[in-house]
C-alpha positions in Angstrom: 51.2 99.6 122.9 54.4 101.7 122.7 57.0 100.9 119.9 60.2 99.0 120.8 62.5 102.0 120.5 60.3 104.0 122.9 60.4 101.1 125.5 64.2 101.1 125.2 64.5 104.9 125.5 62.3 104.7 128.6 64.5 102.0 130.0 67.6 104.2 129.5 65.9 107.0 131.2 64.9 104.8 134.1 68.4 103.5 134.5 69.7 107.0 134.5 67.2 108.1 137.1 68.2 105.1 139.2 71.9 106.4 139.2 73.1 103.3 137.2 76.4 104.1 135.4 75.9 105.0 131.8 78.3 103.0 129.6 78.8 101.9 126.0 76.8 98.8 126.9 73.7 100.9 127.5 74.4 102.7 124.3 74.8 99.5 122.4 71.4 98.4 123.7 69.8 101.5 122.3 71.8 102.1 119.1 70.0 99.6 116.9 66.7 101.3 117.5 67.4 105.0 117.7 68.4 107.6 115.1 71.4 109.8 115.6 69.3 112.7 116.8 67.5 110.5 119.3 70.7 108.9 120.5 72.1 112.3 121.2 69.0 113.3 123.1 68.9 110.2 125.2 72.6 110.4 126.0 72.2 114.0 127.1 69.2 113.1 129.3 71.1 110.2 130.8 74.1 112.3 131.8 71.9 115.1 133.1 70.0 112.7 135.3 73.1 111.0 136.5 74.6 114.3 137.5 71.6 115.7 139.5 69.2 112.9 140.8 70.0 111.0 144.0 68.2 107.9 145.3 66.6 109.9 148.1 65.4 112.5 145.6 64.0 109.6 143.5 62.2 108.2 146.5 60.8 111.7 147.3 59.6 111.9 143.7 57.9 108.5 144.0 56.3 109.5 147.3 55.1 112.7 145.8 53.5 110.7 143.0 51.9 108.4 145.5 50.6 111.5 147.4 49.1 113.0 144.3 47.6 109.6 143.3 46.1 109.3 146.8 44.6 112.7 146.7 43.2 112.1 143.2 41.7 108.8 144.2 40.3 110.4 147.4 38.6 113.1 145.3 37.2 110.6 142.8 35.8 108.5 145.6 34.3 111.5 147.2 32.5 112.3 143.9 31.4 108.7 143.5 30.1 108.5 147.0 28.3 111.9 146.7 26.5 110.4 143.6 25.7 107.2 145.5 24.5 109.2 148.5 22.2 111.3 146.3 20.8 108.0 144.8 20.1 106.7 148.3 18.4 110.0 149.4 16.3 110.2 146.2 15.2 106.6 146.3 14.3 106.9 150.0 12.2 110.0 149.3 10.5 108.3 146.4 9.7 105.1 148.4 8.5 107.2 151.4 6.2 109.1 149.1 4.8 105.9 147.7 4.3 104.4 151.2 2.5 107.6 152.3 0.2 107.6 149.2 -0.5 103.9 149.8 -1.4 104.5 153.4 -3.8 107.2 152.3 -5.3 104.9 149.7 -5.7 102.2 152.3 -7.5 104.5 154.6 -9.9 105.6 151.8 -10.5 101.9 150.8 -11.2 101.0 154.4 -13.7 103.8 154.6 -15.4 102.6 151.5 -15.5 99.0 152.9 -16.9 100.3 156.2 -19.7 102.3 154.4 -20.6 99.3 152.2 -20.8 97.0 155.2 -23.1 99.6 157.0 -25.3 99.9 153.9 -25.5 96.1 153.6 -26.5 95.8 157.3 -29.1 98.5 156.9 -30.5 97.0 153.7 -30.6 93.5 155.3 -32.7 94.8 158.2 -35.0 96.7 155.8 -35.4 93.6 153.6 -36.2 91.5 156.7 -38.8 94.0 157.8 -40.4 94.0 154.3 -40.4 90.2 154.3 -42.3 90.4 157.6 -44.7 93.0 156.3 -45.3 90.9 153.1 -46.0 87.8 155.3 -48.5 89.8 157.4 -50.3 91.2 154.4 -50.5 87.7 152.8 -51.9 86.4 156.0 -54.5 89.1 156.0 -55.3 88.2 152.4 -55.8 84.5 153.3 -57.9 85.4 156.4 -60.1 87.8 154.3 -60.7 85.0 151.8 -61.7 82.6 154.5 -64.0 85.1 156.1 -65.5 86.0 152.8 -66.1 82.4 152.0 -67.9 81.9 155.3 -70.0 85.0 154.8 -71.0 83.9 151.3 -71.9 80.5 152.5 -74.2 82.0 155.2 -75.7 84.3 152.6 -76.4 81.5 150.2 -78.1 79.4 152.9 -80.2 82.4 154.1 -81.0 83.5 150.6 -82.2 79.9 149.7 -84.4 79.8 152.9 -85.9 83.2 152.1 -86.5 82.3 148.5 -88.3 79.1 149.6 -90.4 81.2 152.0 -91.3 83.7 149.3 -92.3 81.0 147.0 -94.4 79.3 149.6 -96.1 82.5 150.7 -96.8 83.4 147.0 -98.4 80.0 146.6 -100.5 80.5 149.7 -101.7 83.8 148.4 -102.7 82.1 145.2 -104.5 79.3 147.0 -106.4 81.7 149.2 -107.5 83.7 146.2 -108.8 80.4 144.6 -110.7 79.6 147.8 -109.2 76.1 148.2 -107.9 76.5 151.7 -107.9 73.4 154.0 -106.3 72.0 157.1 -103.4 70.5 155.2 -102.6 73.9 153.7 -102.9 75.4 157.2 -99.9 73.3 158.3 -98.0 74.3 155.1 -98.8 77.9 155.7 -97.4 77.8 159.2 -94.1 76.5 157.9 -93.6 79.7 156.0 -90.8 82.0 157.3 -92.4 85.0 159.1 -92.0 87.2 162.1 -93.3 86.2 165.5 -96.1 88.7 165.4 -97.3 87.6 162.0 -97.2 84.0 163.0 -99.2 84.8 166.2 -101.9 86.5 164.1 -102.0 83.7 161.6 -102.3 81.0 164.3 -105.0 82.9 166.1 -106.9 83.3 162.9 -106.6 79.6 162.0 -107.6 78.5 165.5 -111.0 80.4 165.3 -112.4 77.3 163.6 -114.1 79.2 160.9 -114.7 77.2 157.7 -113.8 78.6 154.4 -115.1 75.9 152.2 -118.8 76.9 151.7 -119.8 80.0 153.7 -122.1 82.6 152.5 -120.7 84.9 149.9 -120.4 88.0 152.0 -119.0 86.3 155.0 -116.5 84.3 153.0 -115.1 87.4 151.3 -114.6 89.1 154.7 -112.7 86.2 156.1 -110.7 85.7 152.9 -109.7 89.3 152.7 -108.4 89.2 156.2 -106.1 86.3 155.7 -105.1 87.4 152.2 -104.0 90.7 153.5 -102.0 89.0 156.3 -100.3 86.6 153.9 -99.6 89.4 151.3 -98.0 91.5 154.1 -95.9 88.5 155.0 -94.9 88.1 151.3 -93.8 91.7 151.0 -91.8 91.6 154.3 -90.1 88.4 153.2 -89.2 89.8 149.8 -88.0 93.1 151.4 -85.8 91.0 153.8 -84.5 89.0 150.9 -83.7 92.1 148.9 -82.0 93.6 151.9 -80.0 90.4 152.2 -79.0 90.6 148.5 -78.0 94.3 148.9 -76.0 93.5 152.0 -74.2 90.7 150.2 -73.4 93.0 147.3 -72.0 95.6 149.7 -69.9 93.0 151.6 -68.6 91.6 148.3 -67.7 95.1 147.1 -66.0 95.9 150.4 -64.2 92.6 150.2 -62.9 93.4 146.7 -61.7 96.8 147.8 -59.9 95.3 150.8 -58.3 92.6 148.6 -57.2 95.3 146.1 -55.6 97.4 148.9 -53.9 94.4 150.5 -52.7 93.1 147.1 -51.3 96.5 146.2 -49.5 96.6 149.6 -47.9 93.2 148.9 -46.9 94.1 145.4 -45.4 97.4 146.5 -43.5 95.8 149.3 -42.2 93.1 147.0 -41.0 95.8 144.5 -39.3 97.7 147.3 -37.7 94.4 148.5 -36.4 93.7 145.0 -34.9 97.2 144.7 -33.2 96.9 148.1 -31.9 93.4 147.2 -30.3 94.9 144.1 -28.8 97.7 146.1 -27.5 95.2 148.6 -25.9 93.2 145.8 -24.3 96.3 144.4 -23.0 97.1 147.9 -21.6 93.6 148.2 -19.8 93.9 144.9 -18.4 97.3 145.7 -17.1 96.0 149.1 -15.5 93.0 147.3 -13.8 95.3 144.7 -12.6 97.6 147.5 -11.3 94.6 149.5 -9.3 93.4 146.4 -7.9 96.8 145.9 -7.0 97.1 149.6 -5.1 93.8 149.5 -3.2 94.8 146.3 -2.3 98.3 147.8 -1.3 96.8 151.1 1.0 94.3 149.3 2.6 97.0 147.2 3.1 99.2 150.3 4.7 96.3 152.2 7.1 95.7 149.3 8.0 99.4 149.3 8.6 99.2 153.0 10.9 96.2 152.6 12.8 97.9 149.7 13.2 101.1 151.8 14.5 99.1 154.8 17.0 97.2 152.6 18.1 100.4 150.9 18.6 102.2 154.2 20.6 99.3 155.5 22.7 99.1 152.4 23.3 102.8 152.2 24.2 102.9 155.9 26.7 100.1 155.4 28.2 101.8 152.3 28.5 105.1 154.2 30.3 103.4 157.1 32.7 101.7 154.7 33.3 104.9 152.9 34.1 106.7 156.1 36.6 104.1 157.0 38.2 104.3 153.6 38.3 108.1 153.8 39.9 107.9 157.2 42.5 105.5 155.9 43.3 107.6 152.9 43.6 110.7 155.1 46.0 108.9 157.3 48.0 107.6 154.3 48.3 111.1 152.9 49.3 112.4 156.2 52.0 109.7 156.6 53.3 110.4 153.0 53.5 114.1 153.8 55.3 113.4 157.0 57.8 111.0 155.4 58.4 113.4 152.5 59.0 116.2 155.0 61.5 114.0 156.9 63.3 112.8 153.7 63.5 116.4 152.4 65.2 117.6 155.5 69.0 118.4 155.4 69.8 115.5 157.6 68.5 113.1 155.0 68.5 114.8 151.6 71.7 116.7 152.3 73.5 113.5 153.4 72.2 111.7 150.4 73.5 114.3 148.0 76.8 114.2 149.7 77.4 110.5 150.2 75.0 108.3 148.1 76.0 109.1 144.5 79.5 107.7 145.0 78.0 104.6 146.6 75.6 104.1 143.7 78.1 104.7 141.0 80.2 101.8 142.4 77.5 99.4 141.0 78.1 98.6 137.4 75.4 97.8 134.9 77.7 95.0 133.7 76.7 93.2 136.9 73.2 93.0 135.7 74.4 91.3 132.6 76.5 88.8 134.5 73.6 86.6 135.5 74.5 83.0 134.9 72.9 81.0 132.1 71.3 78.7 134.6 69.5 81.6 136.4 68.3 82.9 133.0 67.1 79.5 132.0 65.4 79.0 135.4 63.7 82.4 134.9 62.7 81.6 131.3 61.3 78.2 132.4 59.3 79.8 135.3 57.8 82.5 133.0 56.9 80.0 130.3 55.1 77.8 132.9 53.1 80.7 134.2 52.2 81.8 130.7 50.9 78.3 129.9 49.0 77.8 133.2 47.5 81.3 133.5 47.1 81.8 129.7 48.6 85.2 130.4 49.5 87.5 127.5 51.9 89.4 129.8 53.9 86.2 130.7 53.9 85.1 127.1 55.4 88.5 126.0 58.0 88.3 128.8 59.0 84.8 127.8 59.4 85.9 124.2 61.6 88.8 125.3 63.7 86.4 127.5 64.2 84.0 124.5 65.1 86.8 122.1 67.7 88.4 124.4 69.4 85.2 125.4 72.9 86.4 124.2 72.7 90.0 125.4 72.4 91.5 128.8 68.6 91.5 129.3 68.3 91.4 133.1 67.8 95.1 133.6 65.4 95.4 130.7 63.5 92.3 131.9 63.2 93.5 135.5 62.0 96.8 134.2 59.5 95.0 131.9 58.3 92.9 134.8 57.9 96.0 137.0 56.0 97.7 134.2 53.8 94.7 133.8 53.1 94.6 137.5 52.2 98.4 137.4 50.0 97.9 134.4 48.2 94.9 136.0 47.7 96.9 139.2 46.4 99.8 137.2 44.1 97.5 135.3 42.9 96.0 138.6 42.0 99.5 139.9 40.3 100.5 136.7 38.4 97.2 136.6 37.3 97.6 140.3 36.0 101.1 139.5 34.3 99.8 136.4 32.8 96.9 138.2 31.4 99.2 140.9 29.9 101.4 138.2 28.5 98.3 136.4 27.0 97.0 139.6 25.3 100.3 140.3 24.0 100.7 136.7 22.8 97.1 136.5 21.1 97.4 139.9 19.4 100.6 139.0 18.4 99.2 135.6 17.0 96.0 137.1 15.0 97.8 139.7 13.7 100.1 137.0 12.8 97.2 134.7 11.2 95.3 137.5 9.1 98.3 138.6 8.0 99.0 135.0 7.2 95.4 134.3 5.1 95.3 137.5 3.3 98.5 136.4 2.8 97.1 132.9 1.3 93.8 134.2 -1.0 95.7 136.6 -2.1 98.1 133.9 -2.7 95.2 131.5 -4.8 93.3 134.2 -6.8 96.5 134.9 -7.4 97.0 131.1 -8.6 93.4 130.7 -10.8 93.7 133.8 -12.3 96.9 132.4 -12.8 95.4 129.0 -14.7 92.4 130.6 -16.8 94.7 132.7 -17.6 96.9 129.7 -18.7 93.8 127.6 -20.8 92.5 130.5 -22.5 95.9 130.9 -23.1 96.2 127.2 -24.8 92.8 127.3 -26.8 93.9 130.3 -28.0 97.0 128.3 -28.9 94.8 125.3 -30.9 92.4 127.6 -32.7 95.3 129.2 -33.6 96.8 125.9 -35.0 93.4 124.7 -37.0 93.1 127.9 -38.4 96.6 127.5 -39.5 95.8 124.0 -41.2 92.6 125.3 -42.9 94.6 128.1 -44.1 97.3 125.7 -45.5 94.7 123.4 -47.3 93.0 126.3 -48.6 96.4 127.5 -49.9 97.2 124.0 -51.6 93.8 123.7 -53.1 94.3 127.2 -54.4 97.7 126.3 -56.0 96.3 123.1 -57.7 93.5 125.1 -58.7 95.9 127.8 -60.3 98.3 125.4 -62.3 95.5 123.8 -63.4 94.2 127.2 -64.4 97.7 128.5 -66.5 98.3 125.3 -68.2 94.9 125.7 -68.9 95.4 129.5 -70.1 99.0 128.9 -72.6 97.7 126.3 -73.7 94.9 128.6 -74.2 97.2 131.5 -76.2 99.6 129.5 -78.4 96.8 128.0 -79.0 95.4 131.5 -80.0 98.9 132.8 -82.4 99.4 129.9 -83.9 95.9 130.2 -84.3 96.2 133.9 -86.0 99.6 133.5 -88.3 98.1 130.9 -89.2 95.1 133.0 -89.9 97.3 136.0 -92.1 99.5 133.8 -94.1 96.5 132.6 -94.3 95.2 136.2 -95.6 98.6 137.4 -98.3 98.7 134.6 -99.5 95.2 135.5 -99.5 95.7 139.2 -101.4 99.0 138.9 -103.9 97.4 136.7 -104.5 94.3 138.8 -104.5 96.3 142.0 -107.1 98.6 140.5 -109.0 95.7 138.9 -109.2 93.8 142.2 -111.6 96.4 143.5 -113.4 97.1 140.3 -117.2 96.9 140.1 -118.9 94.5 137.8 -117.8 91.3 139.5 -114.6 90.9 137.3 -111.3 91.8 138.8 -109.2 90.6 135.9 -107.2 87.4 135.8 -105.8 87.8 139.2 -104.6 84.2 139.4 -102.7 84.3 136.1 -101.3 87.7 136.9 -99.5 86.4 139.9 -97.3 84.0 137.9 -96.6 86.6 135.3 -95.7 89.2 137.9 -93.5 86.7 139.7 -91.7 85.9 136.5 -91.3 89.6 135.7 -89.7 90.2 139.1 -87.3 87.2 138.6 -86.4 88.6 135.2 -85.8 92.0 136.6 -83.7 90.5 139.4 -81.7 88.6 136.7 -81.0 91.8 134.8 -80.0 93.5 138.1 -77.6 90.6 138.9 -76.2 90.8 135.3 -75.6 94.5 135.8 -74.0 94.1 139.2 -71.8 91.2 138.1 -70.7 93.0 134.9 -69.9 96.2 136.9 -67.9 94.2 139.4 -66.1 92.3 136.6 -65.4 95.6 134.9 -64.0 97.1 138.1 -61.9 94.0 138.7 -60.6 94.0 135.1 -59.8 97.7 135.3 -57.9 97.2 138.6 -56.0 94.3 137.2 -55.2 96.3 134.0 -54.1 99.4 136.0 -52.0 97.2 138.3 -50.3 95.5 135.3 -49.7 98.8 133.5 -48.3 100.4 136.6 -46.0 97.4 137.3 -44.8 97.2 133.7 -44.8 100.9 132.7 -43.7 104.2 134.2 -44.1 105.7 137.6 -47.3 106.3 139.5 -48.6 106.7 143.1 -50.2 103.9 145.1 -51.6 104.8 148.6 -49.6 108.0 148.5 -46.3 106.3 147.6 -44.5 106.6 144.3 -44.2 103.2 142.5 -42.2 102.7 139.3 -42.8 99.9 136.8 -40.4 97.6 135.1 -40.0 99.8 132.0 -39.1 102.9 134.0 -36.8 100.9 136.2 -35.1 99.2 133.3 -34.8 102.5 131.5 -33.1 104.1 134.5 -30.9 101.0 134.8 -29.9 101.3 131.1 -29.0 105.0 131.7 -26.9 104.3 134.8 -25.3 101.3 133.0 -24.4 103.4 129.9 -22.9 106.1 132.2 -20.9 103.4 133.9 -19.8 102.1 130.5 -18.7 105.7 129.5 -16.7 106.0 132.7 -15.1 102.6 132.2 -14.2 103.4 128.6 -12.6 106.6 129.8 -10.7 104.7 132.5 -9.7 102.0 130.0 -8.4 104.7 127.6 -6.4 106.3 130.4 -4.9 102.9 131.4 -4.0 102.1 127.8 -2.2 105.4 127.5 -0.4 104.7 130.7 0.4 101.2 129.5 1.9 102.6 126.2 4.0 105.1 128.1 5.1 102.4 130.6 6.0 100.1 127.7 8.1 102.8 126.0 10.0 103.3 129.3 10.4 99.6 129.7 11.7 99.3 126.1 14.2 102.1 126.8 15.3 100.3 130.0 15.7 97.0 128.1 17.8 98.8 125.5 20.0 100.3 128.2 20.4 96.8 129.7 21.4 95.4 126.2 24.0 98.2 126.0 25.3 97.4 129.5 25.6 93.7 128.9 28.7 93.8 126.6 30.6 96.1 129.0 29.4 94.7 132.3 28.4 91.0 131.8 31.1 88.6 130.6 29.4 85.2 129.9 32.8 83.4 129.8 34.8 84.7 132.8 33.4 86.3 136.0 34.9 89.4 137.7 36.1 87.3 140.6 37.9 84.9 138.2 39.6 87.8 136.4 40.6 89.4 139.7 42.0 86.1 141.0 43.9 85.5 137.7 45.3 89.0 137.8 46.4 88.6 141.4 48.0 85.3 140.4 49.8 87.1 137.5 51.0 89.8 139.8 52.2 87.3 142.4 54.0 85.3 139.8 55.6 88.4 138.3 56.8 89.4 141.8 58.2 85.9 142.2 60.0 86.4 138.9 61.5 89.6 140.2 62.6 87.8 143.3 64.3 85.2 141.1 66.1 88.0 139.2 67.1 89.7 142.5 68.4 86.4 143.8 
């Protein structure tokens, strides 16, 4: 990059420093390029150098330069190694911190998984117990139904038998009163259901042989009154037994309904509890699965950090060992240069050189450098041109041009100097490139590690955001479904309330009508019974239509029984309908107590589930916003790292020629230049 006249001036100075004789030939080399003032300055410098600098002194100066260069390079390498050591320490601390945090996270996740598994095991046992209880209750329900069926069948048979006995006894009473008793009717009378004592009395009476067909009036009435009283007592007892049977059946039916209601409530309650526990177990399974996935991801990340830390420690240890060896070598080099300089500076060497060497050096004429034969110059030119072509070297091309342009002068000294300068420049470039290559490697390595880490973080954050978005959408759909189900349940509850109110009003009216009708029938029955009982003993020979009254009284009793049955069945139906309605409303609506335990219906459960889901959505939205903010920051850092990489590429990445190829080419150039020097020296 220096102008031609500067190169020539430097050459004159170098020749003077090397104790080459200054002659008109040197001046003629410089005159075309220098002004008068510069020629005077150069000549003065040349003669001054020739008078005071010996070869030993020049060697000492060179060694001092090498010593200073060695110290400078040692210092620079110390600075670079200190920075590299700091990088190793900082990275190791960061990775160790990440590994520690990952281990803590792994312990926390393992604890969560353990708790979930314990909850799952507990809930599974509780569900199994509830299944067993439900099975027992349902078995009790089936057994109760079977027993009730058998009891009702027994009741129906007994009631039918008693009703037939009542009818037969009533017919007997009517026949006796009509005085048409005969032997055939005796047998029929004995078939009537009665107690053992009543049967004994009746058989004794019938076996007395007394005729009822045509006795005297007074005697007939005496005998008839006796058997009539006996049969009427039997009728009353049978009717009382039948009514007791009816009452007992009603009580058993009512007790059965209560038992069935209690057992059904127990089954429904246990089924509700089982459903809740099944949902809780499902949630625990999901939480365990999520924690397991997080555990696997955290473990993989920690293992990667461990691997990176191990490789970093190995690489840093190797680099430290290499640096220590280089530092030791540099120290030994500096020590050797100092020792050699000390020896050369002693009187035995420097003094002798000052005394003897200048005369020896001055005997060498610069003209000898110009006396190279044309064949040697041609051989050198051919060699340089071949290397310039094969290596595509700018330095060899410049040297070949210089050799061609100075074919008729004395270029050997200048050429040798130029070659030496080229070698020095190439070696300097090699050192600079090595330093630059090391810097590039470090920057590219750090940049790649940073970009990889940021890319991994970005991908993880993006995956987390997508997972949260999907979960939020699913939870929102769940809330919408629950709200729709609540509306349907509320509509069903409203309809059930409307139907229940109508049914209750109708049943209440029916029960009241049955009570009033039953009371009226009983009142009419009492009036007739009182009259005919009184008329039966009335004077005047007329006791009323006793025969017709029997049928009327019987029919009134049946009508009263029908109204009683209507009232009982309607009341039972009302109670059953109310129980079903209450059960439905409790199962569908809010919370209540059954057998001392709180039970919540579907609406309350779904409302609580909506609240918990909305809270979860709020938390997920917050977490999603935080992840999106982290993703934005991470993306900015990644963009900055990519920009840095783009800036590093022009300086550190050559797509055409690799560093190794440039180093090899430069070494080849240096070797060829050294070979050229050997040719000149030869």
